[in-house]
N, C-alpha and C positions, 0 to 999 in steps of 0.2 A: 591631566584634567577630561573627566569623560564630556559627553557632550550632552545635552537633553534623551531624554527615551523617548521613547517608542513605541509601539506596536508593531511586526511584524508578524507579517501570515506564518511563519513556520513552526511560529513557537508563545504559548499560552500566554504567556512573565512581559509586562513591561523590557525593553534587552535596550541596556546604554551605550553609543559606543564611545569608541578611544579610539586617536588616532595622536602617538608619539611614539616615541623611539622603544620604550616597555618592555620586553618579549613577553607576549601572555602563548599557554597551553592550549594549541587550537586541537578539543578532541576529535575534530573531524576529522584532522590531517597530526594528527599524535605530533606534533611538532610543537618545538616553540621557535623557531623561526619568525623572522619579523618580512608582516607584508602588509605593510600597511592600516586599514583601519581592524579595526576587530568589533564585536559583537559582546556583550556580557552584560547576564539574565542575576540581579543581583539575590536574586528569592530562593533559587535556585541552579548558583554556580556552575552556569553554563556560559564557557566559554570557544566561541570561532571563527574565524578570519572572514571578515565578509566575501574576498576572493571565494575560502569554501564551501560557502556556504547561497553563490545567489545561481550556480550554477540547479540547482535544486529552487530558485526566487524564480527564477525562468522559462522553464518546462513541468511541465507535472513527473508524477514516475511512468510504469510501467500499465501501471492499472487508470489511466489517463484522472486524474487525481495529485492534486497538491500535495505533503506531505509535511507535518508536526517532526518538531526533534525533544523529543523528553530523557532527562535524566535521575540518577537512580533504577529503581527497580520498581515494574510493572505496577498498577492499581491489582486488588483482587479479584477485578472482577476482568483483568487482560490474560490475556494470551501471556504466560511468559517465557517462552522462548524465539528466536527467529520465528517466522513466516517458510526457509526457501531451505537455511542450514539443520534445522529441526536445538540447537543451541541456547541455552538460558542468553536471557537480554540482562546485558545487565551498563552502569555508564551510561552512555550515552547511544539509546536506538531513533530511526524511528521513525512513521504511522503515522500511518490511514484510515481518518477519524471514519470511511464513507465505506472502506470492505473490509472495517473493523478487524483489519492484520497490522504487527507488527516485524521488524527487521536489524538485523545488525550493522552495524555499521560495512564493514568488510561483504556486506550482502546486499548495503546497500551502495555501495561503489562498485562493484565488480555481479550485477543480478546476474541468472541465467537469460540465455540470449533468446526472445519472441517469436524466431523460427529458426530452427536446424534443417537449412536445406540440401545436405548430401547425409545422411545419415546411412552408420557402414548395412544394411543389409535391409533396408524396405528405400520403394522408387521413388517413394513422394514425399515435401516436406512439412518436417511435423514443427503445428505453432504452438507456441505457448497457453493455460486456461490456469492464471493466477487468481488461483480462488481456492476458498475450501470449497475443497470437490470430495464427495467419494464415489473411491472408483473400481475394478478389480486391472491391473494389469498385462495387458496382453502377451507381455515378452514374458516374465513372469509367473506370473496368479496366484499376487498375494495381492490384497487390497488398497488403496493410501486414503488418505486424502484429505489429498493436498497437487497442486497447482502439474495436474497432468502435463506429457504433450499429445496430441490430439493431429491423427490423420485423415482430414473429413473423409478422405476419394475409398479408404477402407472404417473409415467405427470403429477405429482404434483409438488404445489407452494407454501410454502407457511411462513409467515412475521415471521419472530425470538419470538417472542407473541406465535403468534398460538399455539406453538411447543405445549407448555405446556399448556392444553385448559382445564379445566374439561370439564370431563364427563359428569358429573351426580347433576344439580343442583336445588332446589327450588328461586322461584321471588317474590317477591313482589308485581306479577299484577298477578298473574294468580295461584288454589290451584294444580293444579298437579304435581307434576318435570320436571323439562324438559328437554331431551338431545339431546348432540351432534353428528354428522353427515356431513361426508363430500361433502353429496350429500344432497341434502333438496328434487329433483324430482318435478314429475310434477301431485303430488297429487293437488295441489288448479290452479288451471287456472290463480290467480293474486293472490302470497302470502305478508299477508301484516302485518308487523313487529307491533307486542302483545305490543313492548314501543312507537318506534319511530312513528309510523302507517304509514313508505312506505314504497316501492316494495322491495320481497323478493325477488333476481334475482334466480333462482333455481335449476340453475347448479351448484351453489357455495352451501358453510359449512353454519349451522345454527343451533340452540337449534329447538326443537320440539319435541309435548304435546303426548303419544303413547294416552293418554287414549282420544284428543279430536281431531281429524285426518284432525281439516284448521290452530293451531296453530303454530306460528313459531317465532323468536322472534332471528333478527338480536346474531350475535354470538357479536359481539362492545355490544347490548344495552342490551344480557342479562349479560354482567358483571362486567356495570358501577359499582360503589358504592353503588349507590344511589336504585340501580337493585336489588345486590345480597348477601347475607350477608358475604360470602367466603370462607362458607363452601360443598362441597365435598362428596357428592353423595354415590360415587359410592363403590359398595359392602355394603355397610347399607342398611340390609330391612326398604321398605319402611311398613309403617305399622301408618295406620292413625288416628290422635288424636282423642277422643269423645268428644263433643264438644258438652253440654248443651243444648236445645229447649230451648228459652228464656220464652217459660212459658208452662203448660198445659194443656188441650184443656179438658173444661167438658163438655162439648154439641155444635152444631156449636153456642151459639154464647154468650156462656161462657168461660173465658179462667182464669185460675192463675199465673199471669206474676214474672218474680223474686225476680223482684223489689219490689212486694206489695202478699207478699206472704201466708200475714193471711185473707186475700180477697178474694174475687171472682171481676172479671171488664166483663163487658156486652158489647156486641155491638149496639155504636148510628151509622147507616150509614149515619147521618145527625144534626153534632154537634153542635147548638147553643146553647154558653156559654159564659162568659167573664174570665173564668175559662181559665189557661194560661196551658202546658204539663207540667208535667214534667218531660219529656223526656231533650226534645227538649227550652221547656219551652216560646213558639214560640206558640201564638193561631191559635185558629182552627177553624172559619170563613164555617162551612160548611163543612170539612171534617169530613172525617170518626176519630172512637175513641171508645176506651173502659174504662165506670164508671164501678168506682166502688160503687159496689151495697149496700156500708155502710158507706164509708166514700166518701169524694170531690176527694181521687185519681181521676185523668185523663192521659189517653196516648190520643197520633197521634193513629192509628192504624199498621203507618208505622216506627212509638218508638217501639213499642207493636214489631215488628218482628227482633226489629236489633238483628241478630247477639250479643251470649259470648261470641264470638273470630272470629277473623277475618283479614287480609291478606289487609294493608294500602299498598298505593302507594308512602305513605311521611318517611313508612319505612322499616325496611328490616325483625323485626323478626312481631309476629302475636300478634297483639295489644287486651285487655281481654276489653270490655264494665262494665264501674264502677258505682252504683250509689250512693253514697255513699253519696252525694250532697256536696261536698267541694266543694271551691271557685279556679280555675283553670283558665291560662290564654290561649288559644290554640296554641302551638308554629308553627302553617300552619298558618294561618285570623289574631292574634294578640287579638283577642272578647275574653271576662271572659264573663268567667261563671260557675250556676253550674248544668250544666245535661248533655246528651250526646247526639251529635248530626253527621251523618257519609255522606263523600262526596266520592262515587268510577265513575266507566267510566263505559263504555260512561256515560256521563254526561249529561244533557238536561235542555236546560237552556230557558224559556220562554221568551226570550230578545230575540234569535236565532234560526234559522232556523234548523245546524244540531249541528253534538253533537260536546262535548268535552271532548277531553286526554291532562290525562300533558304524552306531549314530553320530555322531559328535552330541553329545544330547549336553554338553557341561560335566557338569559331579556330580556320581553317583556314591552312592556306600555300595559297596563289595556286597555280595551276599553269603559269601565263605568268608571273611575277615575283620566284616566287620567293621574295615577303615574306607575315608573320602577317593576316591576319585575319580581321576579326568579322565574325559573319553571314553571308559571300559568297554567291555563289550554286554549288550544290552537286547533283553526280549526284546520281541515287537511284539506278541503277543501278553507275557504277562512285566504292565509297569512299572513293574518292583523289583523285577528281577533283572542283576547286571554283577556282573564279575574282572573284576582288575587284571594286567594282561599278568600279574604272579598268580594266581592262583589262579587263573588259565590253564599255565604250564604247567600245574603239577603232575610228578606222574599217579601214573594212574592207583598201581601195582608196583610195591618195593618191597625189598629184604629188608631188617633190620636185625643185629645178636641175640634183641631179648624173643625172639621169637621162629617154628624151623615152620613156618606157611606164611604164605606169603600175605603182604599186611595194601588190604584194599580203602582207597580214597571213602573217604563218608560222609555224609550230612545231614546236619537234620535225624537222626539215630539215637536215639538212651537205652542203658539200660532197663529193667523192672523199677526203680528206683527214681529210674531222670536224671541220678549223677553218674557221669564216666572218672575216673581217670590214671591221667598218663602212667603208664609201667614206668618210664624214666626217668623223669624230676616231680612227680611225686603229687601235681597240682592238678587242680580244679582240670579238665573237658569240658571247653563250651560246644555243648552240641548240635548247637546252629549255625556254630562253622562250624570248616571242612575238616575232618584231622585222620591220619591210620588206622587200624579199628584189622585187624584177624578173624574170619568167618566164622572158624573152629573155636577157639582158643578161646573170643575174646573180648580179649587184649586190647588198650587203645592208647596209644601213644598221640603227644602233637605235632604238630606237624613238624616247628623245627625241632623237636629231639630226636623224630628222621630221618631226613637232607642236615640241614649245619647251613651252614654259608659254600664248602666247596665239594659240594651234594654234586654239580653241575661241572668238576677240573674232571680231564686227567687224570689217573695217579701216574708220578713220574712226577719230571722239574717242569715248573710252571712260568720262571722268571728266574732273574741271578737269584743267586745262594736259597732259588725255595725251592720244597716240593710238597709233596700233595700220598699222603701215606691213609691205604684202609686201615681205620679203628677201630680190632680187630684180636688183640694182642691179647693173653692171659690180664691185664692189669693194664685200665686207663690211664698214658700218664700224664702228667700235671702241669698243663697249662701257662707257662711264662709268662699272656696276662693278664690275666684275671686269678693267674693263683689258684684253678676249681680244677679237680680234674672232671679229663675230655670226654660230654654224653656223647659227642654227634659220632656219626659214621665213620666218617675222614676227616682228619687236623693236617697241619701244616707242620713243614720241619723248617729250621736253618743250619741248614746246610756248610753255612762259613763255620758251624761254631759244635767242637768233639764233645769240649766237657768242662759244664752240665749240657747238656740237646736239648735244644729251644723248640719247643712244642704250642702252639696257636690254637685253638678249638674256634673260630672265628675272624670276618677278618677284623674289630671292630678291635681285637684283642693283637695283633699283627700289624694294623697303623700306628698305635698304642702302645705297642712295647717300646 
């Protein structure tokens, strides 16, 4: 049975006191353990052990004021988020009616420390200013609206999260280590972030490279999960990893490449051949190449020069160049291949006049295929221009059986009537998207009709019982999956069956057969 009700300073309604063996669920400790006397509000159903609430009755909170406890959602006039962690307030929350701030129970039990005595890389103690106040953080240069940590000696304010910023790190956008500073300085007239490509205010803190005087990164950009591996390198010796060169120079024209070590490769400045590169699996079209002097092995000059290890923007650890011809699907562009390729920034595309960067701005629509894509390559000059990884790596020039000339990648150019039609599938080509065209004959072709799913795979065996063939016969074979004549330049054949021979025009037909 309850004892008489009473008004207590931590709540606005009368509270009844229960002192029996019944279990009650306490809002403060989130348990129904029997801990003696219990306070219960009949109006808003607040229940709390006397033992749990007494610490807040006997001493004020950090702000030197006593708190009140409320249940349910805050009033319209109140902030609906915790003053410290910014989570939505629900169920039970505490409020300082003098400071006009509210907090959830987790932050009430474990509030941020009033003083940080040994900051990670600052010489003085930092003191919490627990109030609503607009400030610019000296560590990251971003604005805050509450609870800065203050260094009175240095006239400096920091976000709580910026107190523990790492001092020295490596990121996947730069080959050297970068170090944090609270004042970037005027070394550059216009500092540009090496990740988001936006301006950095030199008055505030950032990360910069001691070897590259013009390279700097916003503090928040440098410590993103997509950019930093989370390992702090302060006091770790900066030892350069020895990476072997991709080839050994024999003379000014001959090399020995690590992917073809038994023979010499010779430079051909203008390669004309029907073969495709053993590296990127793309045609040459007059590009410089290295040919084997003893067999038909051949590489683009650029592919031969790819480093054996490198940092890449899409992964936090160094990537190793493999040449074991295992068929794989690229995690970035979803293309199936058994060659090797690489995209680095700044990336220059023939269809756009400005360089493109990975700016990690979330999802954008690819201007080449009109599909929404996450973290595309973006133009920092034209805000609306972005390319997905698949469209970024489209070959600029290709050969196709429907035309005797090289086909060029185009976008945004129609014919006199404005309508374009694919000469292979006879469907309408959208001029605003990428397509292939012959500048001499005027034919237009869809990307899929020109490339298909097997374009980036080397002709020959790609796995147990499967091989890739060029679709260059007099008649086009019938696909065993979709039962339609194969229109793509390359197709797969099941080598385990002799009669009938099974052909597949794309990956879906192969998987679902």
